[in-house]
N, C-alpha and C positions, 0 to 999 in steps of 0.2 A: 225493326223494319221501317223503311221510309213510307209515309202515308201518301198514297197517290190516288187520284180519281179512278173509279172502276174501269173507264174506257182505256186509260193508259195502262193499267194492270193487264187488261185483256190484250192490248196491242203488244205489250212486252212478252206475254206468254206465247202469243202467236209467232213472235220472232225467236222463240226458244230461250228467252231470258226468264229465269226463275225469280220472281219478285221477292221471295224470301231471302235471297242472297244480297239484296240491296242493303247497303249499310250507310247511314248518315255520317259515320265516323271516318269514312274514306278507306276502310280496309277491304271492302268488297268491290264488285264491278262498279264502274262509273257510268252513269246514264246521262247523256247530254242531249238536250233538245236543240236541234239546229234547223234554222229556216230552210225550207225546201229550195227556195230560190236564192241565188247569189246576187240578184239585181240590186238590192239595197246596199249590200257590202261593196259591190263594184262601183256603184254611184258615189258612195261615201269615200272610197279610195281615190276616185278620180277628182274629187273636190279638195283633197288634201295636197299639200306641197311635199312631194316625195324627194326631199333633198339630202337624205342620208343614204350613203352607199355602203353596202355590205358585200362581202365576197363569201360565197358558199359553194362548196363542192357537193354535188349530188350524184347519185348513181344513174346509170343509163335509163332505167325504168322511170325514175322521177323526172328526168329531163324530157323523156318522151311524153310523159303525161302532161307536163307543162306545155309542150309543143302542141299536144292535142287540144288543150283548152284554147290556145291561140287559133288553131285551124278551124275550130267550130265558132269562133267569134266571141267567146266569152271573155277574152282578154286581148289587148292590143299587141302584147309582146310577152315573151317568156318572163321578162322582168316583172311586168304587171301581174302575170299569173302567180309568180312566186310571192310577190308582195301581198296579193289578195289572200293566198292560203296561209302565209305566215301570220297575217293579221287575224284571220279567222281561227287559226290554231291557237294563237295566244289568247283569244277571247275564251275559247273552250277551256284552257288551262288557267285562266285568271284567278280562280278561287284557290288553286294550289299555290300560286305565287303570293297571293294575299296571306295565306297561312305562314309563309316564310318571311313576310315583311318585317316583323319585329326582330328576327334573328339577323336579317340582312342589315337593318339599321344599326344594330349593336355591333355587327362586324365592321361596318363602315366607320363607326365612331371609334372602335378599337384601332382600326388601321390609321386613322388620323392622329390619334393619341400616340401611337407608335412612331409616326413620322415626327411629331412635335418633340417627343423625348429623344429621338435620334438626332434631330437638329440641335437640341440643347446639349447633348453630349459631344457630338462630332462637329458642330458648327453648321453653318448654313450652306452645306453642300447638297448636291442632288441625292437625296435619300428617298 
């Protein structure tokens, strides 16, 4: 079991989370502490250069929720709301991606080796 301070254990139990199910190995429920306010995240987002464009299709409920964040003034646009929640979601799952980083690096190395070998065999064509 994960060792947590008593006040956090009590809070989890009040929310219906059984602390005995918490698992440091990642097999059990994941508990993430998120700041109650988005002010810091929003300010940090606005200080960065958002020069990368992505296209994402979302369902109607997600689009409506993004629009609601704009309506209440938490974001200037649907795009800013989406960027804010993408960034925050990636922070929440950062440890999962870190666990995969060695495998990702090995995959990228193997992919580059495959391209080099292909060029050696087939010439310098688009491989």
